[in-house]
C-alpha positions in Angstrom: -2.1 19.7 14.1 -4.5 19.7 11.1 -6.8 16.9 9.8 -9.0 16.9 6.7 -12.5 15.6 6.6 -15.3 15.7 4.0 -17.6 17.6 6.3 -17.0 19.5 9.6 -19.9 20.6 11.8 -19.7 23.1 14.5 -21.0 22.9 18.1 -24.3 24.8 17.2 -25.3 22.5 14.3 -28.9 21.2 14.4 -29.8 17.6 14.0 -31.6 18.2 10.6 -28.5 19.6 9.0 -26.5 16.6 10.2 -29.1 14.2 9.0 -29.4 15.8 5.5 -25.7 15.5 4.9 -24.8 12.1 6.5 -27.9 9.9 6.9 -30.3 10.9 4.1 -28.2 9.3 1.3 -28.1 6.1 3.3 -31.9 6.0 3.6 -32.2 6.6 -0.2 -29.9 3.7 -0.9 -31.9 1.5 1.5 -35.1 2.1 -0.4 -33.2 1.5 -3.7 -32.1 -1.9 -2.4 -28.6 -1.1 -1.1 -27.1 -1.7 2.3 -25.7 1.0 4.6 -23.8 1.3 7.8 -23.7 4.4 10.0 -21.7 4.5 13.3 -20.6 7.2 15.7 -17.0 7.1 17.0 -15.2 9.1 19.6 -14.0 9.2 23.2 -16.3 8.7 26.1 -18.6 11.6 26.9 -18.3 13.2 23.4 -22.0 13.0 22.5 -22.3 9.8 20.4 -25.5 8.6 21.9 -27.0 12.1 21.7 -26.2 12.3 18.0 -27.8 8.9 17.4 -31.0 9.2 19.4 -31.4 13.0 20.0 -33.1 14.8 22.8 -36.8 15.8 23.5 -37.9 18.2 20.9 -34.9 17.5 18.6 -34.8 13.9 17.4 -31.5 12.4 16.4 -30.4 10.4 13.3 -32.3 7.3 14.2 -35.9 8.7 14.5 -35.3 10.9 11.4 -34.2 7.8 9.4 -37.4 6.0 10.5 -39.6 9.0 9.7 -38.1 9.3 6.2 -38.5 5.6 5.5 -42.3 5.5 6.4 -43.0 8.9 4.7 -41.6 7.4 1.5 -43.2 3.9 1.5 -46.4 4.8 3.5 -49.0 4.2 0.8 -47.1 1.2 -0.7 -46.7 -0.9 2.5 -47.8 -4.5 2.4 -50.1 -6.0 5.0 -48.6 -7.6 8.0 -47.1 -11.1 7.6 -47.1 -10.9 3.8 -43.3 -10.9 4.1 -42.0 -13.4 6.6 -38.3 -13.5 7.7 -36.7 -17.0 8.1 -34.0 -18.0 10.5 -31.3 -17.9 7.8 -31.3 -14.2 7.1 -33.7 -14.6 4.2 -37.3 -13.5 3.5 -40.3 -15.3 2.0 -43.6 -14.1 0.6 -46.9 -15.5 1.9 -50.2 -15.5 0.1 -53.1 -13.5 1.4 -54.7 -16.5 3.2 -51.6 -17.4 5.1 -51.0 -13.7 6.0 -54.6 -13.4 7.2 -54.3 -16.5 9.4 -51.1 -15.1 10.9 -52.8 -11.8 11.7 -55.8 -13.6 13.3 -53.3 -15.6 15.5 -51.6 -12.3 16.5 -55.0 -10.7 17.3 -56.0 -13.7 19.4 -53.0 -13.2 21.8 -53.8 -11.6 25.1 -50.8 -9.3 24.9 -49.6 -8.3 21.5 -45.9 -8.8 20.8 -45.6 -5.7 18.8 -47.0 -2.3 19.7 -49.9 -1.1 17.7 -49.8 2.2 15.8 -53.2 3.3 17.2 -52.1 3.0 20.8 -51.1 6.1 22.7 -47.5 7.1 22.3 -45.3 6.9 25.3 -44.7 10.5 26.5 -41.1 9.6 27.4 -40.1 9.7 23.8 -43.0 11.4 22.1 -41.1 14.6 21.6 -38.1 12.8 20.0 -40.2 11.4 17.0 -42.3 14.4 16.5 -40.4 15.4 13.4 -42.2 18.0 11.2 -39.8 17.9 8.2 -41.8 15.3 6.3 -38.7 14.3 4.5 -39.2 11.5 1.9 -37.4 9.8 -1.0 -38.3 10.9 -4.5 -39.0 8.4 -7.3 -40.1 5.5 -5.1 -41.1 2.5 -7.2 -44.9 2.4 -6.8 -45.2 -1.0 -8.3 -43.5 -2.6 -5.3 -44.8 -3.4 -1.8 -42.6 -2.8 1.2 -42.3 -4.1 4.8 -40.0 -2.9 7.5 -38.4 -5.1 10.2 -36.3 -3.8 13.1 -34.0 -5.6 15.5 -31.8 -4.3 18.3 -28.6 -6.0 19.7 -25.6 -5.0 21.8 -22.0 -6.2 21.9 -21.0 -6.4 25.5 -17.6 -7.8 26.6 -17.3 -9.2 23.0 -20.6 -11.2 23.4 -23.8 -10.4 21.4 -27.1 -10.0 23.3 -30.6 -9.5 21.9 -32.1 -6.4 23.6 -35.6 -7.3 22.3 -35.6 -10.8 23.6 -38.4 -11.5 26.2 -36.6 -13.8 28.8 -39.2 -16.0 30.5 -39.1 -16.6 34.2 -37.4 -19.8 35.2 -37.5 -20.7 38.9 -34.7 -23.2 38.6 -32.0 -21.0 37.1 -30.3 -18.5 39.4 -31.6 -14.9 39.4 -29.4 -11.9 38.6 -29.8 -8.2 39.3 -28.8 -5.2 37.2 -25.3 -5.3 38.8 -24.7 -8.9 37.4 -24.7 -10.4 40.9 -27.1 -13.2 42.0 -30.1 -12.4 44.2 -32.3 -14.7 46.1 -35.7 -13.2 45.4 -35.6 -11.8 41.9 -37.2 -12.4 38.6 -34.5 -11.2 36.2 -32.6 -13.7 34.1 -29.8 -12.4 31.9 -30.2 -13.1 28.2 -28.2 -15.7 26.5 -25.5 -14.6 24.1 -26.1 -15.0 20.4 -24.0 -16.6 17.7 -22.8 -15.0 14.4 -23.4 -17.0 11.2 -22.9 -16.6 7.5 -25.8 -17.0 5.1 -25.7 -18.4 1.5 -24.8 -14.9 0.2 -21.8 -14.7 2.6 -23.5 -12.0 4.7 -23.1 -12.1 8.4 -26.2 -12.2 10.7 -27.1 -12.9 14.3 -28.9 -16.2 14.6 -32.0 -16.3 16.8 -32.3 -12.5 16.9 -35.8 -11.0 17.5 -37.0 -9.1 14.4 -40.2 -7.1 14.6 -42.3 -6.0 11.7 -43.4 -2.3 12.2 -45.8 -0.1 10.2 -45.1 3.4 11.5 -42.4 5.6 13.0 -44.0 5.5 16.4 -44.2 1.8 16.5 -40.5 1.3 15.4 -39.2 3.9 17.9 -41.2 2.3 20.7 -39.5 -1.0 19.9 -36.1 0.8 20.0 -37.0 2.4 23.3 -37.9 -0.9 24.8 -34.5 -2.3 23.9 -32.7 0.9 24.9 -33.9 0.5 28.5 -32.1 -2.9 28.7 -28.8 -1.5 27.3 -25.9 -1.6 29.8 -24.8 1.8 31.0 -22.8 2.8 34.1 -21.6 5.9 36.0 -17.9 6.7 35.6 -15.8 9.7 36.5 -16.0 11.0 32.9 -19.6 10.3 32.1 -22.7 9.9 34.3 -24.4 7.6 31.8 -21.5 5.9 30.0 -22.3 3.2 27.4 -20.6 0.0 28.4 -21.5 -1.8 25.1 -21.7 -1.2 21.4 -25.4 -1.0 20.3 -26.6 -1.9 16.8 -30.1 -1.0 15.6 -30.8 -2.8 12.3 -33.5 -1.7 9.9 -34.4 -4.3 7.2 -36.5 -3.3 4.3 -38.1 -6.1 2.2 -39.6 -5.2 -1.1 -41.2 -7.2 -3.9 -43.0 -6.3 -7.1 -46.7 -6.7 -7.7 -48.1 -9.1 -10.2 -49.2 -8.2 -13.7 -52.7 -7.2 -12.4 -51.2 -4.9 -9.8 -53.3 -6.6 -7.0 -51.1 -9.1 -5.2 -47.4 -9.6 -4.5 -45.5 -11.6 -7.0 -44.9 -15.1 -5.5 -41.3 -15.4 -6.6 -38.5 -15.5 -4.0 -35.9 -14.4 -6.5 -37.7 -11.1 -7.0 -37.5 -10.2 -3.3 -34.9 -7.5 -2.4 -33.8 -7.4 1.2 -31.7 -4.4 2.2 -30.6 -3.2 5.6 -29.4 -0.1 7.4 -27.3 -0.6 10.5 -27.1 2.3 13.0 -24.2 1.7 15.4 -23.6 3.6 18.6 -20.0 2.7 19.6 -18.9 2.7 23.2 -16.3 5.4 23.8 -12.6 4.7 24.1 -11.4 5.6 27.6 -8.2 5.5 29.6 -8.4 3.7 32.9 -6.1 6.1 34.6 -8.7 8.9 34.0 -11.9 6.9 34.7 -10.4 5.2 37.8 -12.3 2.0 36.7 -12.1 -1.1 38.8 -13.6 -4.6 38.7 -16.3 -5.0 36.1 -15.8 -1.4 34.8 -12.1 -2.1 34.2 -12.9 -5.4 32.3 -15.6 -3.5 30.2 -13.2 -0.8 29.3 -10.5 -3.3 28.3 -13.0 -5.1 25.9 -14.2 -1.8 24.5 -10.7 -0.6 23.7 -9.8 -4.0 22.3 -12.7 -4.0 19.9 -12.0 -0.5 18.8 -8.4 -1.3 18.2 -9.4 -4.3 16.1 -11.7 -2.0 14.0 -8.7 0.3 13.5 -6.4 -2.6 12.5 -9.0 -3.8 9.9 -9.2 -0.3 8.4 -5.4 0.0 8.3 -5.0 -3.3 6.5 -7.7 -2.5 4.0 -6.0 0.9 3.3 -2.6 -0.9 2.9 -4.1 -3.5 0.5 -5.7 -0.7 -1.5 -2.7 1.6 -1.7 0.1 -0.9 -2.2 -1.7 -3.7 -4.0 -1.0 -6.2 -1.3 -3.4 -9.0 -0.3 -3.0 -9.2 3.4 -5.7 -10.9 5.4 -8.0 -8.6 7.3 -8.4 -9.7 11.0 -12.2 -9.5 11.1 -12.7 -12.4 13.4 -10.6 -10.8 16.2 -13.7 -9.0 17.4 -17.5 -9.5 17.1 -17.9 -5.9 16.1 -15.7 -6.2 12.9 -16.9 -9.7 12.2 -20.5 -8.6 12.1 -19.8 -5.8 9.6 -17.3 -7.7 7.5 -19.5 -7.5 4.4 -19.6 -3.7 4.6 -15.8 -3.5 4.6 -15.7 -5.9 1.7 -17.8 -3.6 -0.4 -21.4 -4.8 0.2 -22.7 -1.3 1.1 -21.9 2.3 1.9 -20.2 3.1 5.2 -20.5 6.5 7.0 -18.7 7.4 10.2 -19.5 10.4 12.5 -16.6 11.5 14.6 -17.7 13.1 17.9 -15.1 15.4 19.5 -15.3 16.9 23.0 -13.5 20.3 23.1 -12.4 19.7 26.7 -8.6 20.1 27.2 -8.4 16.8 29.2 -9.5 14.9 26.1 -6.9 16.5 23.8 -4.6 13.5 23.4 -7.4 11.0 22.9 -9.2 13.3 20.4 -6.0 13.5 18.3 -5.9 9.7 18.1 -9.6 9.6 17.1 -9.2 12.2 14.4 -6.0 10.6 13.0 -7.8 7.3 12.7 -10.9 8.9 11.2 -8.8 10.8 8.6 -7.2 7.5 7.6 -10.5 5.8 7.0 -11.5 8.3 4.3 -8.8 6.8 2.0 -10.5 3.3 2.0 -12.7 2.6 -0.9 -14.1 -0.9 -1.4 -17.5 -0.2 -2.9 -19.0 -2.6 -5.4 -22.1 -2.3 -7.6 -25.2 -4.2 -6.5 -27.4 -5.7 -9.2 -31.2 -5.7 -8.6 -33.4 -8.4 -10.1 -35.5 -7.4 -13.0 -39.2 -8.6 -12.9 -40.0 -7.8 -16.6 -43.5 -6.4 -15.8 -45.0 -3.3 -17.2 -44.4 -0.3 -14.9 -47.3 1.7 -13.5 -49.6 -1.3 -13.1 -50.7 -0.3 -9.6 -52.2 3.0 -10.6 -53.7 1.6 -13.7 -55.5 -1.0 -11.6 -56.8 1.7 -9.3 -58.0 3.8 -12.2 -59.7 0.8 -13.7 -61.6 0.1 -10.4 -62.8 3.7 -10.1 -64.1 3.7 -13.7 -65.8 0.4 -13.2 -67.6 1.5 -10.1 -68.7 4.7 -11.9 -70.2 2.8 -14.8 -72.0 0.4 -12.4 -73.5 3.4 -10.7 -74.7 4.7 -14.1 -76.4 1.3 -14.9 -78.3 0.9 -11.7 -75.5 1.4 -9.4 -74.6 -0.1 -6.2 -76.9 0.0 -3.1 -75.7 3.4 -2.0 -77.0 4.8 -5.4 -80.7 4.2 -4.4 -80.5 6.6 -1.5 -79.1 9.2 -3.9 -82.0 8.6 -6.4 -84.5 8.8 -3.5 -83.1 12.1 -2.4 -83.4 13.4 -6.0 -87.0 12.4 -6.3 -87.8 14.0 -2.9 -86.1 17.2 -4.2 -88.3 17.1 -7.3 -91.5 16.7 -5.2 -90.5 19.6 -3.1 -90.2 21.8 -6.2 -93.8 20.9 -7.2 -96.7 23.3 -6.1 -98.4 22.1 -3.0 -101.8 20.3 -3.3 -104.8 22.1 -1.9 -107.3 20.6 0.5 -109.4 18.0 -1.3 -112.1 17.6 1.3 -115.7 18.2 0.0 -118.1 19.2 2.7 -120.8 20.8 0.5 -122.5 19.4 -2.6 -122.6 22.8 -4.1 -118.9 23.4 -3.5 -117.5 24.3 -7.0 -114.2 25.9 -5.9 -112.3 23.0 -4.5 -112.3 20.8 -7.6 -111.3 23.7 -10.0 -108.4 24.5 -7.7 -107.3 20.9 -7.6 -107.5 20.7 -11.4 -105.3 23.8 -11.8 -102.7 22.5 -9.4 -102.6 19.1 -11.1 -102.3 20.7 -14.5 -99.4 22.9 -13.3 -97.7 19.8 -11.8 -98.2 17.9 -15.0 -96.7 20.7 -17.0 -93.8 21.0 -14.6 -93.3 17.2 -14.8 -93.3 17.3 -18.6 -90.8 20.2 -18.5 -88.5 18.3 -16.1 -88.9 15.1 -18.2 -87.8 17.0 -21.3 -84.9 18.6 -19.5 -83.9 15.2 -18.1 -84.1 13.7 -21.6 -81.9 16.5 -22.9 -79.5 16.0 -20.1 -79.4 12.3 -20.7 -78.8 12.9 -24.4 -76.1 15.4 -23.6 -74.5 13.0 -21.1 -74.6 10.1 -23.7 -73.0 12.4 -26.2 -70.3 13.3 -23.6 -69.8 9.6 -22.8 -69.4 8.8 -26.5 -66.9 11.6 -26.9 -65.1 10.4 -23.8 -65.1 6.8 -25.1 -63.8 8.0 -28.5 -61.1 10.1 -26.8 -60.2 7.2 -24.6 -60.0 5.0 -27.7 -57.9 7.5 -29.5 -55.7 7.9 -26.5 -55.3 4.2 -26.2 -54.4 4.0 -29.9 -52.0 6.8 -29.4 -50.5 5.1 -26.4 -50.3 1.8 -28.2 -48.5 3.5 -31.1 -46.1 5.2 -28.7 -45.6 1.9 -26.9 -44.9 0.1 -30.2 -42.4 2.9 -31.0 -40.8 2.6 -27.6 -40.6 -1.2 -28.0 -39.0 -0.7 -31.4 -36.6 1.8 -29.9 -35.8 -0.6 -27.0 -35.3 -3.5 -29.5 -33.0 -1.3 -31.5 -31.1 -0.2 -28.4 -30.8 -3.9 -27.3 -29.4 -4.7 -30.7 -27.0 -1.8 -30.4 -26.1 -2.9 -26.9 -25.4 -6.4 -28.2 -23.3 -5.0 -31.0 -21.4 -2.7 -28.6 -20.9 -5.6 -26.2 -19.4 -7.7 -29.0 -17.3 -4.8 -30.0 -16.2 -4.3 -26.4 -15.2 -8.0 -26.2 -13.3 -7.8 -29.5 -11.5 -4.6 -28.3 -10.8 -6.3 -24.9 -9.3 -9.3 -26.7 -7.2 -6.9 -28.9 -6.1 -5.0 -25.8 -5.1 -8.2 -24.1 -3.1 -9.2 -27.2 -1.5 -5.8 -27.3 -0.7 -5.9 -23.6 1.0 -9.3 -24.0 2.9 -8.0 -27.0 3.9 -4.9 -25.1 5.0 -7.1 -22.2 7.1 -9.2 -24.6 8.6 -6.1 -26.2 9.4 -4.5 -22.8 11.1 -7.8 -21.8 13.1 -7.8 -25.0 13.9 -4.1 -24.4 15.1 -4.8 -20.9 17.3 -7.7 -22.1 18.8 -5.6 -24.9 19.4 -2.7 -22.5 21.1 -5.1 -20.1 23.2 -6.6 -22.9 24.1 -3.1 -24.2 25.1 -2.0 -20.7 27.2 -5.2 -20.2 28.9 -4.6 -23.6 29.4 -1.0 -22.9 31.1 -1.9 -19.6 33.2 -4.5 -21.3 34.3 -1.9 -23.9 35.1 0.6 -21.2 37.1 -2.1 -19.4 39.0 -2.9 -22.6 39.6 0.7 -23.3 41.0 1.3 -19.8 43.1 -1.9 -20.1 44.4 -0.6 -23.4 45.2 2.8 -21.9 47.0 1.2 -19.0 48.9 -1.1 -21.4 49.9 1.8 -23.6 51.1 3.8 -20.6 53.0 0.8 -19.4 54.6 0.2 -22.8 55.4 3.9 -23.1 57.1 3.7 -19.7 59.0 0.6 -20.6 60.1 2.2 -23.9 61.2 5.4 -22.1 63.0 3.4 -19.5 64.7 1.1 -22.1 65.7 4.2 -24.2 67.2 5.9 -21.2 69.0 2.7 -20.2 70.5 2.2 -23.6 71.5 5.8 -23.9 73.3 5.6 -20.5 74.9 2.3 -21.6 76.0 3.8 -24.9 77.5 6.8 -23.1 79.2 4.5 -20.6 80.7 2.4 -23.4 81.9 5.4 -25.3 83.5 6.8 -22.2 85.1 3.5 -21.4 86.4 3.2 -25.0 87.8 6.7 -24.9 89.5 5.9 -21.5 90.9 2.7 -23.0 92.4 4.5 -26.0 93.8 7.2 -23.7 95.5 4.5 -21.6 97.0 2.9 -24.7 98.3 6.3 -25.9 99.7 6.9 -22.4 101.4 3.6 -22.3 103.0 4.2 -25.7 104.2 7.6 -24.6 105.7 6.1 -21.5 107.5 3.5 -23.6 108.8 6.1 -25.9 110.1 8.2 -22.9 111.8 5.2 -21.4 113.4 4.4 -24.7 114.5 7.9 -25.1 116.0 7.9 -21.6 117.8 4.7 -22.3 119.2 6.1 -25.5 120.3 9.5 -24.1 121.6 8.5 -20.7 125.5 7.8 -20.6 126.5 4.3 -19.6 128.5 4.0 -16.3 131.0 1.3 -16.1 130.3 -1.1 -13.4 131.4 -4.6 -12.7 129.1 -7.0 -14.1 127.5 -9.6 -11.9 127.8 -13.1 -12.7 125.4 -14.3 -15.1 123.7 -16.5 -12.6 123.1 -13.8 -10.2 122.1 -11.5 -12.9 119.7 -14.1 -14.1 118.5 -14.6 -10.7 118.0 -10.9 -10.1 116.6 -10.3 -13.4 113.0 -9.4 -13.0 110.3 -11.4 -14.6 109.2 -9.9 -17.8 105.8 -8.3 -17.5 103.4 -7.1 -19.9 102.9 -3.4 -19.9 99.2 -3.8 -20.2 98.1 -7.2 -19.3 95.0 -8.3 -21.0 92.0 -9.0 -18.9 91.1 -12.6 -18.2 87.4 -13.1 -19.1 87.1 -16.5 -17.5 88.9 -16.0 -14.3 88.7 -18.7 -11.6 85.8 -18.0 -9.2 86.6 -16.3 -6.0 85.2 -17.8 -2.9 82.8 -15.2 -1.6 82.5 -14.3 2.0 78.9 -14.2 3.2 77.9 -11.4 5.4 75.9 -12.7 8.3 72.5 -11.1 8.8 71.6 -9.6 12.1 68.2 -11.3 12.0 69.4 -14.8 11.0 67.0 -16.5 13.4 63.9 -15.1 11.6 62.1 -16.0 8.3 62.7 -13.5 5.6 61.2 -12.6 2.2 64.1 -11.8 -0.1 62.6 -9.6 -2.9 65.0 -9.4 -5.8 63.6 -7.8 -9.0 64.5 -9.4 -12.2 66.1 -6.1 -13.5 68.9 -6.2 -10.8 72.4 -7.0 -12.0 74.8 -9.3 -10.2 77.6 -7.5 -8.4 80.2 -10.4 -8.2 81.7 -8.7 -5.2 83.5 -10.4 -2.4 81.0 -9.2 0.1 77.6 -10.6 -0.7 74.3 -10.2 1.4 73.2 -13.6 2.6 70.0 -14.3 4.5 69.5 -18.0 5.6 66.1 -19.6 5.5 64.8 -16.9 3.1 62.1 -17.1 0.4 63.5 -15.5 -2.7 60.8 -13.9 -4.9 60.9 -11.7 -8.0 57.6 -10.0 -7.0 56.1 -9.6 -3.6 53.0 -11.8 -3.0 50.5 -12.1 -0.1 51.2 -15.9 0.1 55.0 -15.3 0.7 54.4 -12.5 3.1 52.0 -14.6 5.2 54.8 -17.2 5.8 57.5 -14.7 7.0 58.1 -12.1 9.6 60.7 -9.9 7.8 61.0 -8.4 4.4 64.1 -7.3 2.4 64.0 -5.5 -1.0 67.2 -5.3 -3.1 67.3 -2.0 -5.0 70.0 -0.8 -7.4 70.6 2.6 -8.8 73.4 4.6 -10.4 75.3 6.8 -8.0 76.6 10.3 -8.9 80.1 9.0 -9.7 78.8 6.5 -12.2 79.1 3.5 -9.9 76.2 1.1 -9.1 74.9 1.5 -5.6 72.9 -1.4 -4.1 70.5 -0.7 -1.2 68.9 -3.4 1.0 65.6 -2.0 2.3 64.4 -4.0 5.4 61.0 -4.1 7.1 58.6 -6.0 9.4 55.6 -7.9 8.1 52.2 -7.2 9.9 48.8 -8.7 9.5 46.0 -6.2 8.6 42.5 -6.0 10.1 41.0 -7.1 6.8 43.0 -10.3 6.7 45.8 -9.0 4.4 49.6 -8.4 4.9 51.4 -5.0 5.4 55.1 -4.1 5.5 56.6 -1.4 7.7 60.1 -0.4 6.6 62.7 -0.1 9.4 66.2 0.3 8.0 68.3 0.6 4.8 71.8 -1.0 4.2 73.9 0.4 1.3 76.5 -1.6 -0.7 78.7 0.5 -3.0 81.8 -0.2 -5.1 84.6 2.5 -5.5 87.9 2.6 -7.5 91.0 2.9 -5.4 92.9 6.2 -5.8 96.4 5.7 -7.6 99.6 6.8 -5.8 103.3 6.8 -7.0 105.3 4.1 -5.3 108.6 2.5 -6.1 109.6 -1.0 -5.2 113.2 0.1 -4.3 113.3 3.7 -3.1 117.1 3.5 -2.2 117.9 2.9 -5.9 116.0 5.5 -7.7 117.9 5.2 -10.9 118.2 1.9 -12.7 121.5 0.8 -14.3 122.2 2.3 -17.6 122.6 -1.0 -19.3 119.3 -2.4 -17.9 116.8 -3.4 -20.5 113.1 -2.5 -20.6 112.2 -5.9 -19.2 114.7 -5.7 -16.4 113.4 -2.6 -14.6 109.8 -1.5 -14.0 108.5 0.7 -11.2 105.3 0.3 -9.2 103.7 3.1 -11.0 104.3 1.6 -14.3 103.1 -1.8 -13.2 99.9 -0.2 -11.6 99.2 2.2 -14.4 96.6 -0.2 -15.7 94.0 -1.4 -13.1 91.3 -4.0 -13.2 88.0 -2.8 -11.9 84.7 -4.7 -11.8 81.8 -2.7 -13.2 78.3 -3.8 -13.6 76.7 -3.8 -17.0 79.9 -4.4 -19.0 79.7 -6.4 -22.2 83.0 -8.2 -21.3 81.5 -10.8 -19.1 81.6 -10.2 -15.3 82.5 -6.6 -15.9 86.2 -5.9 -16.3 87.3 -2.5 -17.5 90.7 -1.1 -18.0 91.7 2.2 -16.5 95.1 4.0 -16.6 96.0 6.9 -14.4 98.0 9.5 -16.4 101.0 11.2 -14.8 
């Protein structure tokens, strides 16, 4: 499994390298008026507290941050109580008189509330803050004054406690020991939990929290160490000193500009900048099945894991809102930890997280969860720019004021100087007297002594000459010094003129740049307006384009459907044309064949008549007694037509209905409109049937059986009718299906002709019998009447004659 991070430090990394990469940019932002948040995250026993506080001889991130802050603002710090924090997360500026009164009140207290920087450092943590790096921020604004305030809180069981609060002794309230159990003779009262509030700038703060103004690294770390001793820790199976709460050490930096003279702080609250750096030591996530926690330890572990889970949920929702453009509500209020730092996650500062990993194999699964969450947090970016107030004063006024004071004191010394100048002049005169030759003894013991006076005169003359020489040299020096002063004044004047010229040029340049900025801002607004119009136009065009594309697609689909319908209609018409053509070709062939057969029958009948006539003519007449005319008339056969004409409108024959084998069931009788009536004696009849020309789901739903009447031309030229039967079933989708079970076939055939005589005992007719008196069966049946479907003569009569 691999995870990617911005920086990865090995097990042998030193605290300085970690500080330079992680915490140093946050301190630089703090001095520039921006907020920062740094917290350590990891499983229990992974080294979070060690990373934050360090060890003797190797200070952690917290003491190095304090050292860098005071190294940077050391010469620019304001006096105590010039800045005063209010109870609404704001800061005020007091005048020098009020600040002096506050300092006198503090000095009058028997025990000072804050440690003094001149006191001896506690040896317990002296090695931790002995940082020799002397790291500082470059380009600190020297025209501002700074003050540092620190506070220390912990979040225990989702309650906020002030670790710097001095709980007074109350004999009425019950006493508690370090194990949170009441004792009878004790003096420890647990601190009251604090409430989170929101200030006028929508920043979260802990109301009633103790905030101490500190002036040095030692003093700040002593305050931290005092609160660290009150932090809740416990011994578990995984860590001998396991943190049972989340600790938050808050460093607030108040800064305000000096006035135009560079002496006092500007008394305008709007010009005050208050930034803070929060150093958070999170309690480690732990599994109770490994720590074997019970009772209070189990409840503490549950609250710790719950707050860390809420932190993870907030980060995940922020990441989802950033990646997918959603606006889900971030559950900050589910935990005091996330609620306190809501502003950082909303973009009011920079956030850095140090992931501590223990290489032990037992922590493998939990370390994977920690690194997965830490990798996900890198994708969240909610930073917003912070605007600092502009004071509008000339920069560099502090050092100009100092230079002015030094020059003023020097000139006062030249004109007579301050009191300490007299001692210097006295020392110069004494030095001059020491350089003079010593005076001889002036005591005269004898009147005739003429050596003492001449010696004294010589010495005085020498001293007079030396004094004149020193006076001349002093006058020369004074003149030279005056000349130098005049040259210096002229150079200062020239430099001032040069600087004024440069300042005027810079002011003109600034004015030009302001005008250029205004012009560019107007141009930007114009371009933004044009861009907005173009975006709206592009949106309208895109909408029209989408509508036209949809219309084009719908019309294309409609054209495709019409083309497919046209192809199906053409194929259907082609099939109908082909079917009709074949049908008429067969009908024409059948009619031609029938006509040929009819003509052959007529020719055969004529041939038969001619043969009979020939036989009558050629056969000899046998003399037989004639019958009486009545008997002969009675025996005279009825005259028949050789070829009786068909009767188109014959009387209807009463048809016999064939009883269906399934008469008790409901049938669908499907008879296509192309079927031809058979007009046969035997007709299929199904009672209680629904006759349809085309099968439909509505008809099939009402019946149990289905019958299709199908006609086709047999091989002998006769029409063959098939009755295809089946059962109707309901389908799973709600439709109807037919399963065919049997087929009945109805077919018409012409009877085969046989020679037969009506009177086989009298094969020969009488010679004198006429054509109408004798006709055999073969002659009478030589023309048959057969019903054929599709005939143009009505029901379908055709004439056939069987030749001999």
